[in-house]
MARBA-3410 file (N, C-alpha, C, O; in Angstrom, 1 decimal):
102
43.3,37.7,55.7,43.0,38.2,54.4,43.9,39.4,54.1,44.0,40.3,54.9 ~ 44.5,39.4,52.9,45.4,40.5,52.6,44.6,41.7,52.0,43.6,41.5,51.3 ~ 45.0,42.9,52.3,44.4,44.1,51.8,44.7,44.2,50.3,45.8,43.9,49.9 ~ 43.7,44.7,49.5,44.0,44.9,48.1,44.9,46.2,48.0,44.7,47.1,48.8 ~ 45.8,46.2,47.1,46.7,47.3,46.9,46.7,47.8,45.5,46.8,47.0,44.5
46.5,49.1,45.3,46.5,49.7,44.0,47.5,50.8,43.9,47.1,51.9,44.4 ~ 48.7,50.6,43.4,49.7,51.7,43.4,49.2,53.0,42.9,49.7,54.0,43.3 ~ 48.3,53.0,41.9,47.8,54.3,41.4,47.1,55.2,42.4,47.0,56.4,42.2 ~ 46.7,54.6,43.5,45.9,55.3,44.5,46.7,55.6,45.7,46.2,56.1,46.7 ~ 48.0,55.4,45.7,48.9,55.7,46.9,49.1,57.2,47.0,49.5,57.8,46.1
48.8,57.7,48.2,49.0,59.1,48.4,50.5,59.5,48.4,51.4,58.6,48.6 ~ 50.8,60.7,48.0,52.2,61.1,47.9,52.8,61.1,49.3,52.1,61.2,50.3 ~ 54.1,60.9,49.3,54.9,61.0,50.6,54.8,62.4,51.2,54.8,63.4,50.5 ~ 54.8,62.4,52.5,54.8,63.7,53.2,56.2,64.0,53.7,56.9,63.1,54.2 ~ 56.6,65.2,53.6,58.0,65.6,54.0,58.2,65.3,55.5,59.3,65.1,56.0
57.1,65.3,56.3,57.2,65.0,57.7,57.1,63.6,58.1,57.0,63.2,59.3 ~ 57.3,62.7,57.1,57.3,61.2,57.5,58.6,60.9,58.1,59.6,60.5,57.4 ~ 58.7,61.0,59.4,59.8,60.6,60.2,59.4,59.4,61.0,58.3,58.9,60.9 ~ 60.3,59.0,61.9,60.0,57.8,62.7,58.8,58.0,63.6,57.9,57.1,63.7 ~ 58.7,59.2,64.2,57.5,59.4,65.1,56.2,59.5,64.3,55.2,59.0,64.7
56.3,60.2,63.2,55.1,60.3,62.3,54.6,59.0,61.8,53.4,58.7,61.7 ~ 55.6,58.1,61.4,55.3,56.8,61.0,54.6,56.0,62.1,53.6,55.3,61.8 ~ 55.2,56.0,63.3,54.6,55.2,64.4,53.2,55.7,64.7,52.3,54.9,65.0 ~ 53.0,57.0,64.7,51.7,57.6,64.9,50.7,57.1,63.9,49.5,56.8,64.2 ~ 51.1,57.1,62.6,50.3,56.6,61.5,49.9,55.2,61.8,48.7,54.8,61.7
50.9,54.3,62.1,50.6,52.9,62.4,49.5,52.8,63.5,48.6,51.9,63.3 ~ 49.7,53.5,64.5,48.8,53.4,65.6,47.3,53.8,65.3,46.4,53.2,65.9 ~ 47.1,54.7,64.4,45.7,55.1,64.1,45.2,54.6,62.7,44.0,54.8,62.4 ~ 46.0,54.0,61.9,45.6,53.6,60.5,44.6,52.5,60.6,44.7,51.6,61.4 ~ 43.6,52.6,59.7,42.6,51.6,59.5,43.2,50.5,58.5,44.0,50.8,57.7
42.8,49.2,58.7,43.2,48.2,57.8,43.1,48.6,56.3,42.0,49.1,55.9 ~ 44.1,48.4,55.5,44.1,48.7,54.1,44.6,50.1,53.8,44.9,50.4,52.6 ~ 44.7,51.0,54.7,45.2,52.3,54.5,46.7,52.2,54.2,47.4,51.3,54.7 ~ 47.2,53.1,53.3,48.6,53.0,52.9,49.4,54.3,53.2,48.8,55.4,53.3 ~ 50.7,54.2,53.4,51.5,55.3,53.6,52.8,55.1,52.9,53.5,54.0,53.1
53.2,56.0,52.0,54.5,55.9,51.3,55.5,56.6,52.3,55.4,57.8,52.5 ~ 56.4,55.8,52.8,57.4,56.3,53.7,58.7,56.7,53.1,59.6,57.3,53.7 ~ 58.9,56.3,51.8,60.1,56.7,51.1,59.9,56.5,49.6,59.2,55.6,49.2 ~ 60.4,57.4,48.8,60.5,57.3,47.4,62.0,57.4,47.0,62.7,58.3,47.4 ~ 62.5,56.4,46.2,63.9,56.4,45.8,64.4,55.0,45.8,63.6,54.1,45.4
65.6,54.8,46.2,66.2,53.4,46.3,66.8,53.3,47.7,67.9,53.7,48.0 ~ 66.0,52.7,48.6,66.3,52.7,50.0,67.7,52.3,50.4,68.4,52.9,51.2 ~ 68.1,51.2,49.8,69.4,50.6,50.1,70.5,51.6,49.7,71.6,51.6,50.4 ~ 70.3,52.4,48.7,71.3,53.4,48.3,71.2,54.7,49.1,72.2,55.2,49.5 ~ 70.0,55.1,49.2,69.7,56.4,49.9,70.1,56.4,51.3,70.4,57.5,51.9
70.1,55.3,52.0,70.4,55.2,53.4,71.9,55.1,53.7,72.2,55.1,54.9 ~ 72.7,54.9,52.7,74.1,54.7,52.9,74.9,55.9,52.5,74.8,56.4,51.4 ~ 75.8,56.3,53.4,76.6,57.6,53.3,77.3,57.9,52.0,77.0,58.9,51.4 ~ 78.1,57.0,51.6,79.0,57.3,50.4,78.3,57.5,49.1,78.7,58.3,48.3 ~ 77.2,56.7,48.9,76.6,56.7,47.6,75.3,57.5,47.6,74.7,57.7,46.5
74.8,57.9,48.7,73.5,58.6,48.9,73.6,60.1,48.4,74.7,60.7,48.6 ~ 72.6,60.6,47.9,72.5,62.0,47.6,71.8,62.8,48.7,71.7,64.0,48.6 ~ 71.4,62.1,49.8,70.8,62.7,50.9,71.9,63.2,51.9,73.0,62.7,51.9 ~ 71.6,64.2,52.7,72.5,64.7,53.7,72.6,63.6,54.8,71.7,62.7,54.8 ~ 73.6,63.7,55.6,73.7,62.7,56.7,72.5,62.7,57.7,72.1,61.6,58.1
71.9,63.9,57.9,70.8,63.9,58.8,69.6,63.3,58.1,68.8,62.5,58.8 ~ 69.4,63.5,56.8,68.3,62.8,56.0,68.5,61.3,56.0,67.6,60.6,56.1 ~ 69.8,60.9,55.8,70.1,59.4,55.8,69.7,58.8,57.2,69.1,57.7,57.2 ~ 70.1,59.5,58.2,69.8,59.0,59.6,68.3,58.9,59.8,67.8,57.9,60.3 ~ 67.5,59.9,59.4,66.1,59.9,59.5,65.5,58.8,58.7,64.5,58.1,59.1
66.0,58.6,57.5,65.5,57.5,56.6,65.7,56.1,57.3,64.9,55.3,57.2 ~ 66.9,55.9,57.8,67.2,54.6,58.5,66.3,54.4,59.6,65.8,53.3,59.9 ~ 66.0,55.5,60.4,65.0,55.3,61.5,63.6,55.0,61.1,63.0,54.1,61.7 ~ 63.2,55.6,60.0,61.8,55.3,59.5,61.8,53.9,58.9,60.9,53.1,59.2 ~ 62.8,53.5,58.2,62.9,52.1,57.7,62.9,51.1,58.8,62.3,50.0,58.7
63.6,51.4,59.9,63.7,50.4,61.0,62.3,50.4,61.7,61.9,49.3,62.1 ~ 61.6,51.5,61.8,60.3,51.5,62.4,59.3,50.7,61.5,58.5,50.0,62.1 ~ 59.5,50.8,60.2,58.6,50.1,59.3,58.8,48.6,59.5,57.9,47.8,59.5 ~ 60.1,48.2,59.5,60.4,46.8,59.7,59.9,46.2,61.0,59.3,45.1,61.1 ~ 60.0,47.0,62.1,59.5,46.6,63.4,58.0,46.4,63.3,57.4,45.4,63.9
57.3,47.4,62.7,55.8,47.3,62.6,55.4,46.0,61.8,54.4,45.4,62.1 ~ 56.2,45.7,60.8,55.9,44.5,60.0,56.1,43.3,60.8,55.3,42.3,60.7 ~ 57.2,43.2,61.6,57.5,42.1,62.4,56.4,41.9,63.5,56.2,40.7,63.9 ~ 55.7,42.9,63.8,54.7,42.9,64.8,53.3,42.7,64.2,52.3,42.8,64.8 ~ 53.3,42.4,62.9,52.1,42.2,62.1,51.1,43.4,62.1,49.9,43.2,62.0
51.7,44.6,62.2,50.9,45.8,62.1,50.7,46.3,60.7,49.7,47.0,60.4 ~ 51.7,46.0,59.9,51.7,46.5,58.5,52.2,45.4,57.6,53.0,44.6,58.0 ~ 51.9,45.5,56.3,52.6,44.8,55.2,53.5,45.8,54.6,53.1,47.0,54.4 ~ 54.7,45.4,54.2,55.6,46.3,53.5,55.7,45.9,52.1,56.0,44.7,51.8 ~ 55.4,46.8,51.2,55.5,46.6,49.7,56.2,47.6,49.0,56.5,48.7,49.6
56.6,47.3,47.8,57.3,48.3,47.0,56.6,48.4,45.6,56.0,47.4,45.2 ~ 56.6,49.6,45.1,56.1,49.7,43.7,57.2,50.5,42.9,57.7,51.5,43.3 ~ 57.5,49.9,41.8,58.5,50.6,40.9,57.9,51.8,40.3,56.8,51.8,39.7 ~ 58.6,52.9,40.4,58.0,54.2,39.8,59.0,54.7,38.8,58.7,55.8,38.2 ~ 60.0,54.0,38.5,61.0,54.4,37.5,62.3,53.6,37.6,62.4,52.8,38.5
63.2,53.9,36.7,64.5,53.2,36.8,65.2,53.5,38.2,65.4,54.7,38.5 ~ 65.5,52.5,38.9,66.1,52.6,40.2,65.3,53.5,41.2,65.9,54.1,42.1 ~ 64.0,53.6,41.0,63.2,54.4,41.8,62.0,53.6,42.3,61.3,53.0,41.4 ~ 61.7,53.5,43.6,60.6,52.8,44.1,59.9,53.6,45.1,60.4,54.5,45.7 ~ 58.6,53.2,45.3,57.8,53.8,46.4,57.8,52.7,47.5,57.4,51.5,47.2
58.2,53.0,48.7,58.2,52.1,49.8,57.0,52.3,50.6,56.8,53.4,51.1 ~ 56.1,51.4,50.7,54.7,51.6,51.1,54.4,50.6,52.3,54.7,49.4,52.3 ~ 53.8,51.2,53.3,53.3,50.4,54.4,51.8,50.3,54.3,51.1,51.4,54.1 ~ 51.3,49.1,54.3,49.8,48.9,54.3,49.3,48.4,55.6,49.8,47.4,56.1 ~ 48.5,49.2,56.3,48.0,48.9,57.6,47.2,47.5,57.6,46.4,47.3,56.7
47.5,46.7,58.6,46.8,45.5,58.8,45.8,45.7,60.0,45.9,46.7,60.7 ~ 45.0,44.7,60.1,44.1,44.7,61.3,45.0,44.5,62.5,45.9,43.8,62.5 ~ 44.6,45.3,63.5,45.4,45.2,64.8,45.3,43.8,65.4,44.2,43.3,65.5 ~ 46.4,43.3,65.9,46.4,42.0,66.5,45.6,42.0,67.8,45.6,43.1,68.5 ~ 44.9,41.0,68.1,44.2,40.9,69.4,45.2,40.7,70.5,46.2,40.1,70.4
44.9,41.4,71.6,45.8,41.3,72.8,45.4,40.0,73.6,44.3,39.5,73.6 ~ 46.5,39.4,74.2,46.3,38.1,74.9,45.5,38.3,76.2,45.3,37.4,76.9
END
């Protein structure tokens, strides 16, 4: 069963949302809880030449995005996007029920 998602109720992104903070959130999040791990345009913001972010911020963003993808592949989160303006999106992880161990 998929968790209901209401973009109006998504908490604001935290400046400390890095790879470690994201993984810690995934480990403790209850099903249906949400985390905005980026606001902007991920494909543009993570690439050096066109991004307005510093190289350190770009690297951190790529690490968070990779952690989010791994969590999704392990069925720990659903990854969704919500448009918040022209070329601006909220990238959101929605916690899933933890898989049962074999």
